[in-house]
C-alpha positions, 0 to 999 in steps of 0.5 A, spaced: 470 180 372 465 175 375 458 176 378 458 172 385 451 173 389 452 175 396 450 169 400 448 174 406 443 177 402 437 173 402 433 175 395 426 174 399 428 179 403 430 184 398 425 190 396 421 188 389 424 194 386 432 195 387 437 201 385 443 200 381 447 200 388 443 195 391 443 190 385 451 191 385 451 189 392 447 183 391 451 181 385 458 183 388 460 188 382 461 195 381 455 199 380 458 201 373 457 194 371 450 193 373 448 199 369 453 197 363 449 190 363 442 193 363 444 198 358 446 192 353 440 188 355 444 183 359 440 184 365 433 186 365 432 193 368 427 199 367 430 206 366 426 211 369 429 218 367 436 217 368 436 212 374 435 204 373 431 200 377 431 192 377 425 188 379 428 182 384 423 177 380 426 179 373 433 178 376 432 172 379 429 169 373 434 172 369 440 169 374 436 162 374 436 162 366 443 164 365 442 170 362 447 174 366 454 171 363 460 171 367 465 177 365 463 183 361 459 182 354 462 185 348 
């Protein structure tokens, strides 16, 4: 499974803190992929109770540095 950023969603217009659903829509993958990658430490995320929240800036930095590889991590 590959991650393709949805070009119609301008990162500057995204909220600073995003939900799993918002990140999944932006990256073009299922929410379970986002939760899995966050739990494994592949994507920068913050667990708040049972919910994950993601900083737009941390995700952008991660994507630019190549920390979110294609396919599911082992």
